[in-house]
N, CA, C and O atoms as a GROMACS GRO file, in nm:
protein
  484
    1MET      N    1  17.909   3.234  12.366
    1MET     CA    2  17.795   3.271  12.292
    1MET      C    3  17.821   3.387  12.198
    1MET      O    4  17.772   3.389  12.085
    2ALA      N    5  17.895   3.481  12.243
    2ALA     CA    6  17.928   3.594  12.157
    2ALA      C    7  18.011   3.546  12.040
    2ALA      O    8  17.999   3.601  11.930
    3THR      N    9  18.092   3.447  12.061
    3THR     CA   10  18.174   3.392  11.954
    3THR      C   11  18.087   3.320  11.854
    3THR      O   12  18.108   3.331  11.733
    4SER      N   13  17.994   3.249  11.903
    4SER     CA   14  17.902   3.176  11.816
    4SER      C   15  17.820   3.273  11.733
    4SER      O   16  17.796   3.250  11.615
    5LYS      N   17  17.777   3.382  11.796
    5LYS     CA   18  17.699   3.483  11.723
    5LYS      C   19  17.787   3.551  11.617
    5LYS      O   20  17.741   3.581  11.507
    6ALA      N   21  17.912   3.575  11.652
    6ALA     CA   22  18.006   3.636  11.558
    6ALA      C   23  18.030   3.543  11.440
    6ALA      O   24  18.040   3.587  11.326
    7ARG      N   25  18.041   3.413  11.470
    7ARG     CA   26  18.058   3.314  11.363
    7ARG      C   27  17.938   3.314  11.271
    7ARG      O   28  17.952   3.310  11.148
    8GLU      N   29  17.821   3.318  11.328
    8GLU     CA   30  17.698   3.318  11.248
    8GLU      C   31  17.693   3.443  11.160
    8GLU      O   32  17.654   3.437  11.044
    9THR      N   33  17.732   3.554  11.218
    9THR     CA   34  17.733   3.680  11.142
    9THR      C   35  17.832   3.670  11.027
    9THR      O   36  17.802   3.711  10.914
   10ILE      N   37  17.951   3.617  11.054
   10ILE     CA   38  18.054   3.601  10.950
   10ILE      C   39  18.004   3.504  10.842
   10ILE      O   40  18.022   3.529  10.723
   11LYS      N   41  17.939   3.392  10.885
   11LYS     CA   42  17.884   3.296  10.789
   11LYS      C   43  17.780   3.364  10.701
   11LYS      O   44  17.780   3.347  10.579
   12ASP      N   45  17.692   3.442  10.765
   12ASP     CA   46  17.588   3.512  10.689
   12ASP      C   47  17.651   3.613  10.592
   12ASP      O   48  17.608   3.626  10.477
   13ASP      N   49  17.753   3.682  10.641
   13ASP     CA   50  17.821   3.780  10.555
   13ASP      C   51  17.889   3.710  10.437
   13ASP      O   52  17.882   3.758  10.324
   14LEU      N   53  17.954   3.597  10.463
   14LEU     CA   54  18.019   3.521  10.356
   14LEU      C   55  17.917   3.467  10.257
   14LEU      O   56  17.941   3.468  10.136
   15LYS      N   57  17.804   3.420  10.309
   15LYS     CA   58  17.698   3.370  10.221
   15LYS      C   59  17.645   3.483  10.133
   15LYS      O   60  17.624   3.465  10.014
   16THR      N   61  17.624   3.601  10.194
   16THR     CA   62  17.576   3.717  10.118
   16THR      C   63  17.681   3.759  10.014
   16THR      O   64  17.647   3.791   9.900
   17LEU      N   65  17.808   3.757  10.055
   17LEU     CA   66  17.917   3.792   9.964
   17LEU      C   67  17.922   3.695   9.846
   17LEU      O   68  17.942   3.736   9.732
   18LYS      N   69  17.903   3.565   9.875
   18LYS     CA   70  17.903   3.463   9.770
   18LYS      C   71  17.786   3.485   9.674
   18LYS      O   72  17.803   3.476   9.553
   19GLU      N   73  17.670   3.515   9.728
   19GLU     CA   74  17.553   3.540   9.644
   19GLU      C   75  17.573   3.665   9.560
   19GLU      O   76  17.537   3.669   9.442
   20ASP      N   77  17.632   3.767   9.622
   20ASP     CA   78  17.660   3.890   9.548
   20ASP      C   79  17.760   3.864   9.434
   20ASP      O   80  17.748   3.918   9.325
   21ALA      N   81  17.859   3.780   9.463
   21ALA     CA   82  17.959   3.746   9.361
   21ALA      C   83  17.894   3.672   9.244
   21ALA      O   84  17.925   3.700   9.128
   22VAL      N   85  17.805   3.580   9.272
   22VAL     CA   86  17.733   3.506   9.168
   22VAL      C   87  17.646   3.602   9.086
   22VAL      O   88  17.642   3.595   8.964
   23THR      N   89  17.576   3.690   9.158
   23THR     CA   90  17.491   3.789   9.089
   23THR      C   91  17.577   3.879   9.000
   23THR      O   92  17.540   3.907   8.886
   24LEU      N   93  17.691   3.924   9.053
   24LEU     CA   94  17.781   4.009   8.976
   24LEU      C   95  17.833   3.935   8.853
   24LEU      O   96  17.840   3.992   8.744
   25LYS      N   97  17.868   3.808   8.871
   25LYS     CA   98  17.917   3.727   8.760
   25LYS      C   99  17.808   3.716   8.652
   25LYS      O  100  17.837   3.731   8.533
   26ASP      N  101  17.685   3.691   8.693
   26ASP     CA  102  17.575   3.680   8.598
   26ASP      C  103  17.550   3.814   8.526
   26ASP      O  104  17.524   3.818   8.405
   27ASP      N  105  17.559   3.924   8.603
   27ASP     CA  106  17.542   4.056   8.543
   27ASP      C  107  17.651   4.085   8.440
   27ASP      O  108  17.623   4.138   8.332
   28VAL      N  109  17.774   4.049   8.474
   28VAL     CA  110  17.886   4.070   8.381
   28VAL      C  111  17.867   3.986   8.255
   28VAL      O  112  17.892   4.034   8.144
   29LYS      N  113  17.824   3.862   8.272
   29LYS     CA  114  17.800   3.775   8.157
   29LYS      C  115  17.692   3.832   8.066
   29LYS      O  116  17.709   3.838   7.944
   30SER      N  117  17.581   3.875   8.126
   30SER     CA  118  17.472   3.928   8.044
   30SER      C  119  17.513   4.059   7.978
   30SER      O  120  17.476   4.085   7.863
   31GLY      N  121  17.589   4.141   8.049
   31GLY     CA  122  17.640   4.265   7.990
   31GLY      C  123  17.734   4.237   7.874
   31GLY      O  124  17.730   4.304   7.770
   32ALA      N  125  17.819   4.137   7.893
   32ALA     CA  126  17.912   4.098   7.786
   32ALA      C  127  17.834   4.046   7.665
   32ALA      O  128  17.870   4.075   7.551
   33ARG      N  129  17.730   3.968   7.691
   33ARG     CA  130  17.648   3.917   7.580
   33ARG      C  131  17.581   4.032   7.504
   33ARG      O  132  17.576   4.034   7.381
   34GLU      N  133  17.529   4.128   7.581
   34GLU     CA  134  17.464   4.244   7.517
   34GLU      C  135  17.564   4.322   7.432
   34GLU      O  136  17.534   4.361   7.320
   35GLU      N  137  17.682   4.344   7.486
   35GLU     CA  138  17.785   4.416   7.411
   35GLU      C  139  17.828   4.337   7.288
   35GLU      O  140  17.851   4.395   7.181
   36ALA      N  141  17.840   4.206   7.302
   36ALA     CA  142  17.876   4.122   7.188
   36ALA      C  143  17.768   4.130   7.080
   36ALA      O  144  17.799   4.135   6.961
   37ALA      N  145  17.642   4.130   7.122
   37ALA     CA  146  17.532   4.141   7.025
   37ALA      C  147  17.536   4.277   6.956
   37ALA      O  148  17.514   4.285   6.835
   38LYS      N  149  17.566   4.383   7.031
   38LYS     CA  150  17.578   4.517   6.970
   38LYS      C  151  17.693   4.521   6.870
   38LYS      O  152  17.680   4.575   6.760
   39LEU      N  153  17.806   4.463   6.911
   39LEU     CA  154  17.922   4.460   6.822
   39LEU      C  155  17.893   4.380   6.695
   39LEU      O  156  17.934   4.417   6.585
   40LYS      N  157  17.822   4.270   6.713
   40LYS     CA  158  17.787   4.187   6.597
   40LYS      C  159  17.696   4.265   6.502
   40LYS      O  160  17.712   4.258   6.380
   41ALA      N  161  17.600   4.338   6.558
   41ALA     CA  162  17.510   4.419   6.475
   41ALA      C  163  17.588   4.528   6.402
   41ALA      O  164  17.564   4.553   6.283
   42LYS      N  165  17.681   4.592   6.471
   42LYS     CA  166  17.764   4.695   6.408
   42LYS      C  167  17.849   4.633   6.297
   42LYS      O  168  17.865   4.693   6.191
   43ALA      N  169  17.903   4.515   6.322
   43ALA     CA  170  17.984   4.447   6.220
   43ALA      C  171  17.900   4.414   6.098
   43ALA      O  172  17.946   4.428   5.984
   44GLU      N  173  17.778   4.370   6.119
   44GLU     CA  174  17.688   4.340   6.008
   44GLU      C  175  17.656   4.467   5.928
   44GLU      O  176  17.652   4.464   5.805
   45GLU      N  177  17.634   4.578   6.000
   45GLU     CA  178  17.609   4.705   5.932
   45GLU      C  179  17.730   4.746   5.848
   45GLU      O  180  17.716   4.789   5.733
   46ALA      N  181  17.848   4.732   5.908
   46ALA     CA  182  17.970   4.768   5.836
   46ALA      C  183  17.990   4.680   5.714
   46ALA      O  184  18.033   4.726   5.608
   47LYS      N  185  17.959   4.553   5.729
   47LYS     CA  186  17.972   4.459   5.618
   47LYS      C  187  17.876   4.496   5.505
   47LYS      O  188  17.914   4.496   5.388
   48ALA      N  189  17.753   4.528   5.541
   48ALA     CA  190  17.654   4.566   5.440
   48ALA      C  191  17.695   4.696   5.371
   48ALA      O  192  17.682   4.709   5.249
   49TYR      N  193  17.745   4.792   5.448
   49TYR     CA  194  17.790   4.919   5.391
   49TYR      C  195  17.907   4.897   5.295
   49TYR      O  196  17.910   4.951   5.185
   50ALA      N  197  18.004   4.817   5.339
   50ALA     CA  198  18.121   4.789   5.255
   50ALA      C  199  18.080   4.715   5.128
   50ALA      O  200  18.132   4.742   5.020
   51SER      N  201  17.988   4.624   5.141
   51SER     CA  202  17.940   4.550   5.024
   51SER      C  203  17.869   4.642   4.926
   51SER      O  204  17.889   4.631   4.805
   52ALA      N  205  17.787   4.734   4.978
   52ALA     CA  206  17.717   4.829   4.891
   52ALA      C  207  17.816   4.921   4.821
   52ALA      O  208  17.802   4.949   4.702
   53LYS      N  209  17.915   4.968   4.895
   53LYS     CA  210  18.017   5.055   4.836
   53LYS      C  211  18.099   4.980   4.731
   53LYS      O  212  18.132   5.035   4.626
   54ALA      N  213  18.131   4.855   4.758
   54ALA     CA  214  18.207   4.775   4.661
   54ALA      C  215  18.126   4.756   4.533
   54ALA      O  216  18.180   4.765   4.423
   55GLU      N  217  17.998   4.732   4.547
   55GLU     CA  218  17.912   4.717   4.430
   55GLU      C  219  17.904   4.848   4.352
   55GLU      O  220  17.908   4.850   4.230
   56GLU      N  221  17.893   4.958   4.426
   56GLU     CA  222  17.886   5.090   4.362
   56GLU      C  223  18.016   5.120   4.286
   56GLU      O  224  18.012   5.166   4.172
   57LEU      N  225  18.128   5.092   4.350
   57LEU     CA  226  18.257   5.115   4.284
   57LEU      C  227  18.275   5.022   4.164
   57LEU      O  228  18.331   5.063   4.062
   58GLY      N  229  18.228   4.900   4.175
   58GLY     CA  230  18.235   4.807   4.063
   58GLY      C  231  18.153   4.857   3.945
   58GLY      O  232  18.196   4.847   3.830
   59ALA      N  233  18.035   4.912   3.973
   59ALA     CA  234  17.951   4.966   3.866
   59ALA      C  235  18.019   5.085   3.799
   59ALA      O  236  18.018   5.097   3.676
   60LYS      N  237  18.080   5.172   3.880
   60LYS     CA  238  18.152   5.286   3.823
   60LYS      C  239  18.270   5.240   3.739
   60LYS      O  240  18.296   5.294   3.631
   61ALA      N  241  18.342   5.140   3.788
   61ALA     CA  242  18.456   5.088   3.714
   61ALA      C  243  18.411   5.029   3.580
   61ALA      O  244  18.476   5.050   3.477
   62ARG      N  245  18.300   4.956   3.581
   62ARG     CA  246  18.249   4.901   3.455
   62ARG      C  247  18.209   5.012   3.359
   62ARG      O  248  18.231   5.003   3.239
   63GLU      N  249  18.149   5.117   3.415
   63GLU     CA  250  18.108   5.232   3.333
   63GLU      C  251  18.231   5.299   3.271
   63GLU      O  252  18.233   5.327   3.151
   64TYR      N  253  18.334   5.324   3.354
   64TYR     CA  254  18.457   5.386   3.303
   64TYR      C  255  18.524   5.297   3.199
   64TYR      O  256  18.575   5.346   3.098
   65TYR      N  257  18.523   5.168   3.224
   65TYR     CA  258  18.584   5.075   3.129
   65TYR      C  259  18.510   5.081   2.996
   65TYR      O  260  18.573   5.083   2.890
   66GLY      N  261  18.377   5.083   3.000
   66GLY     CA  262  18.299   5.090   2.876
   66GLY      C  263  18.327   5.219   2.800
   66GLY      O  264  18.340   5.217   2.678
   67THR      N  265  18.336   5.331   2.872
   67THR     CA  266  18.366   5.459   2.809
   67THR      C  267  18.505   5.457   2.747
   67THR      O  268  18.524   5.499   2.633
   68ALA      N  269  18.602   5.408   2.823
   68ALA     CA  270  18.739   5.402   2.772
   68ALA      C  271  18.748   5.308   2.651
   68ALA      O  272  18.820   5.336   2.555
   69ARG      N  273  18.678   5.200   2.656
   69ARG     CA  274  18.678   5.104   2.546
   69ARG      C  275  18.620   5.168   2.420
   69ARG      O  276  18.675   5.152   2.310
   70GLU      N  277  18.510   5.241   2.436
   70GLU     CA  278  18.448   5.308   2.322
   70GLU      C  279  18.540   5.414   2.264
   70GLU      O  280  18.554   5.425   2.142
   71ARG      N  281  18.602   5.493   2.350
   71ARG     CA  282  18.697   5.595   2.303
   71ARG      C  283  18.816   5.530   2.233
   71ARG      O  284  18.862   5.579   2.130
   72GLY      N  285  18.863   5.422   2.288
   72GLY     CA  286  18.974   5.349   2.225
   72GLY      C  287  18.938   5.302   2.086
   72GLY      O  288  19.019   5.310   1.994
   73ARG      N  289  18.817   5.253   2.069
   73ARG     CA  290  18.772   5.210   1.937
   73ARG      C  291  18.766   5.328   1.841
   73ARG      O  292  18.806   5.318   1.725
   74GLU      N  293  18.715   5.442   1.891
   74GLU     CA  294  18.708   5.561   1.807
   74GLU      C  295  18.848   5.606   1.764
   74GLU      O  296  18.871   5.634   1.647
   75TYR      N  297  18.941   5.612   1.860
   75TYR     CA  298  19.078   5.656   1.830
   75TYR      C  299  19.145   5.557   1.735
   75TYR      O  300  19.217   5.598   1.644
   76TYR      N  301  19.121   5.430   1.756
   76TYR     CA  302  19.179   5.329   1.668
   76TYR      C  303  19.125   5.346   1.526
   76TYR      O  304  19.201   5.338   1.430
   77GLY      N  305  18.995   5.370   1.513
   77GLY     CA  306  18.934   5.390   1.381
   77GLY      C  307  18.992   5.512   1.312
   77GLY      O  308  19.023   5.509   1.194
   78GLU      N  309  19.006   5.622   1.389
   78GLU     CA  310  19.063   5.745   1.332
   78GLU      C  311  19.207   5.723   1.289
   78GLU      O  312  19.248   5.766   1.181
   79ALA      N  313  19.285   5.657   1.374
   79ALA     CA  314  19.426   5.631   1.340
   79ALA      C  315  19.436   5.542   1.216
   79ALA      O  316  19.521   5.564   1.130
   80GLN      N  317  19.350   5.443   1.208
   80GLN     CA  318  19.352   5.354   1.093
   80GLN      C  319  19.317   5.430   0.966
   80GLN      O  320  19.377   5.407   0.861
   81ASP      N  321  19.219   5.521   0.974
   81ASP     CA  322  19.184   5.603   0.858
   81ASP      C  323  19.301   5.692   0.816
   81ASP      O  324  19.329   5.704   0.697
   82ARG      N  325  19.369   5.752   0.911
   82ARG     CA  326  19.484   5.838   0.878
   82ARG      C  327  19.598   5.758   0.817
   82ARG      O  328  19.663   5.803   0.723
   83ILE      N  329  19.621   5.639   0.871
   83ILE     CA  330  19.726   5.554   0.815
   83ILE      C  331  19.690   5.514   0.672
   83ILE      O  332  19.776   5.515   0.584
   84ASP      N  333  19.565   5.480   0.650
   84ASP     CA  334  19.520   5.446   0.514
   84ASP      C  335  19.537   5.564   0.419
   84ASP      O  336  19.581   5.548   0.306
   85ASP      N  337  19.501   5.685   0.466
   85ASP     CA  338  19.518   5.806   0.384
   85ASP      C  339  19.665   5.829   0.353
   85ASP      O  340  19.701   5.860   0.239
   86ALA      N  341  19.752   5.815   0.455
   86ALA     CA  342  19.895   5.835   0.434
   86ALA      C  343  19.950   5.731   0.336
   86ALA      O  344  20.032   5.764   0.250
   87GLN      N  345  19.906   5.609   0.350
   87GLN     CA  346  19.953   5.503   0.260
   87GLN      C  347  19.910   5.532   0.116
   87GLN      O  348  19.989   5.513   0.023
   88ARG      N  349  19.787   5.576   0.097
   88ARG     CA  350  19.739   5.612  -0.038
   88ARG      C  351  19.819   5.729  -0.095
   88ARG      O  352  19.855   5.730  -0.212
   89TYR      N  353  19.845   5.828  -0.010
   89TYR     CA  354  19.921   5.946  -0.054
   89TYR      C  355  20.060   5.904  -0.100
   89TYR      O  356  20.105   5.946  -0.207
   90VAL      N  357  20.128   5.822  -0.020
   90VAL     CA  358  20.263   5.777  -0.057
   90VAL      C  359  20.257   5.694  -0.185
   90VAL      O  360  20.341   5.712  -0.273
   91SER      N  361  20.162   5.606  -0.196
   91SER     CA  362  20.151   5.522  -0.316
   91SER      C  363  20.128   5.609  -0.440
   91SER      O  364  20.187   5.583  -0.545
   92GLU      N  365  20.044   5.709  -0.429
   92GLU     CA  366  20.018   5.799  -0.542
   92GLU      C  367  20.143   5.876  -0.582
   92GLU      O  368  20.172   5.890  -0.701
   93ARG      N  369  20.217   5.926  -0.483
   93ARG     CA  370  20.339   6.003  -0.514
   93ARG      C  371  20.445   5.913  -0.576
   93ARG      O  372  20.518   5.955  -0.666
   94VAL      N  373  20.454   5.791  -0.529
   94VAL     CA  374  20.553   5.698  -0.587
   94VAL      C  375  20.514   5.666  -0.731
   94VAL      O  376  20.601   5.658  -0.818
   95GLN      N  377  20.387   5.648  -0.756
   95GLN     CA  378  20.342   5.618  -0.893
   95GLN      C  379  20.360   5.739  -0.984
   95GLN      O  380  20.390   5.722  -1.103
   96GLU      N  381  20.344   5.859  -0.933
   96GLU     CA  382  20.362   5.979  -1.014
   96GLU      C  383  20.508   6.002  -1.048
   96GLU      O  384  20.540   6.042  -1.160
   97ARG      N  385  20.599   5.977  -0.954
   97ARG     CA  386  20.741   6.005  -0.973
   97ARG      C  387  20.824   5.885  -0.926
   97ARG      O  388  20.885   5.891  -0.819
   98PRO      N  389  20.828   5.779  -1.001
   98PRO     CA  390  20.899   5.658  -0.958
   98PRO      C  391  21.050   5.678  -0.943
   98PRO      O  392  21.109   5.626  -0.848
   99LEU      N  393  21.113   5.752  -1.034
   99LEU     CA  394  21.258   5.771  -1.025
   99LEU      C  395  21.295   5.855  -0.903
   99LEU      O  396  21.388   5.822  -0.830
  100GLN      N  397  21.222   5.963  -0.883
  100GLN     CA  398  21.248   6.048  -0.768
  100GLN      C  399  21.226   5.971  -0.638
  100GLN      O  400  21.305   5.985  -0.545
  101SER      N  401  21.122   5.890  -0.630
  101SER     CA  402  21.093   5.810  -0.511
  101SER      C  403  21.202   5.707  -0.485
  101SER      O  404  21.242   5.684  -0.371
  102THR      N  405  21.251   5.646  -0.593
  102THR     CA  406  21.359   5.548  -0.578
  102THR      C  407  21.485   5.615  -0.528
  102THR      O  408  21.555   5.561  -0.442
  103ALA      N  409  21.516   5.733  -0.580
  103ALA     CA  410  21.635   5.806  -0.538
  103ALA      C  411  21.624   5.848  -0.391
  103ALA      O  412  21.720   5.838  -0.315
  104ILE      N  413  21.508   5.893  -0.352
  104ILE     CA  414  21.487   5.933  -0.212
  104ILE      C  415  21.503   5.811  -0.121
  104ILE      O  416  21.569   5.819  -0.017
  105ALA      N  417  21.442   5.698  -0.160
  105ALA     CA  418  21.453   5.576  -0.078
  105ALA      C  419  21.598   5.532  -0.068
  105ALA      O  420  21.642   5.489   0.039
  106LEU      N  421  21.673   5.542  -0.179
  106LEU     CA  422  21.815   5.505  -0.177
  106LEU      C  423  21.892   5.598  -0.084
  106LEU      O  424  21.976   5.552  -0.006
  107GLY      N  425  21.864   5.727  -0.091
  107GLY     CA  426  21.933   5.824  -0.005
  107GLY      C  427  21.903   5.800   0.143
  107GLY      O  428  21.993   5.803   0.227
  108VAL      N  429  21.778   5.775   0.172
  108VAL     CA  430  21.742   5.746   0.312
  108VAL      C  431  21.811   5.619   0.360
  108VAL      O  432  21.857   5.612   0.474
  109GLY      N  433  21.817   5.518   0.274
  109GLY     CA  434  21.884   5.392   0.311
  109GLY      C  435  22.032   5.413   0.338
  109GLY      O  436  22.086   5.356   0.433
  110VAL      N  437  22.097   5.494   0.255
  110VAL     CA  438  22.240   5.522   0.274
  110VAL      C  439  22.262   5.596   0.405
  110VAL      O  440  22.353   5.563   0.481
  111VAL      N  441  22.178   5.697   0.433
  111VAL     CA  442  22.193   5.774   0.558
  111VAL      C  443  22.175   5.683   0.679
  111VAL      O  444  22.252   5.689   0.775
  112ILE      N  445  22.073   5.600   0.674
  112ILE     CA  446  22.050   5.507   0.787
  112ILE      C  447  22.167   5.412   0.802
  112ILE      O  448  22.211   5.384   0.913
  113GLY      N  449  22.218   5.361   0.690
  113GLY     CA  450  22.333   5.270   0.695
  113GLY      C  451  22.454   5.338   0.755
  113GLY      O  452  22.525   5.276   0.835
  114LEU      N  453  22.481   5.463   0.718
  114LEU     CA  454  22.594   5.536   0.773
  114LEU      C  455  22.576   5.560   0.924
  114LEU      O  456  22.671   5.550   1.002
  115LEU      N  457  22.456   5.593   0.961
  115LEU     CA  458  22.429   5.617   1.103
  115LEU      C  459  22.452   5.490   1.184
  115LEU      O  460  22.514   5.493   1.290
  116LEU      N  461  22.403   5.380   1.132
  116LEU     CA  462  22.419   5.252   1.204
  116LEU      C  463  22.566   5.208   1.203
  116LEU      O  464  22.614   5.152   1.302
  117ALA      N  465  22.636   5.231   1.095
  117ALA     CA  466  22.779   5.194   1.087
  117ALA      C  467  22.861   5.281   1.181
  117ALA      O  468  22.958   5.235   1.240
  118GLY      N  469  22.822   5.408   1.194
  118GLY     CA  470  22.893   5.499   1.282
  118GLY      C  471  22.879   5.461   1.428
  118GLY      O  472  22.969   5.487   1.507
  119ARG      N  473  22.771   5.400   1.464
  119ARG     CA  474  22.750   5.358   1.604
  119ARG      C  475  22.836   5.238   1.640
  119ARG      O  476  22.870   5.219   1.757
  120ARG      N  477  22.870   5.158   1.542
  120ARG     CA  478  22.947   5.037   1.570
  120ARG      C  479  23.093   5.070   1.602
  120ARG      O  480  23.160   4.994   1.672
  121ASN      N  481  23.143   5.181   1.551
  121ASN     CA  482  23.284   5.217   1.573
  121ASN      C  483  23.306   5.281   1.703
  121ASN      O  484  23.420   5.316   1.735
   0.00000   0.00000   0.00000
């Protein structure tokens, strides 16, 4: 009889242990689901933040590009004006002194030719 009672106690203990294990498993599952939901929410927040920052940086980049483009146009216009002025100046000087201009051009050509010939040797 004592053995039978001991068996019953062991059976009851095993049944309780099994129930506790099932309860623990369910608790772990629900805890894992809660943590997964929290992680998913954090990931969504991070995604939204990154998207907002990317949009902000894109807007700044477009702004910088527009500013640089405008400055480039201004510099190009100024350079073109200076080149036109220089071209007019040279044309006027050549027309005023054609012989002197021809002699200078010939001298520059000879110097360049000598320099280039000297490099070949």
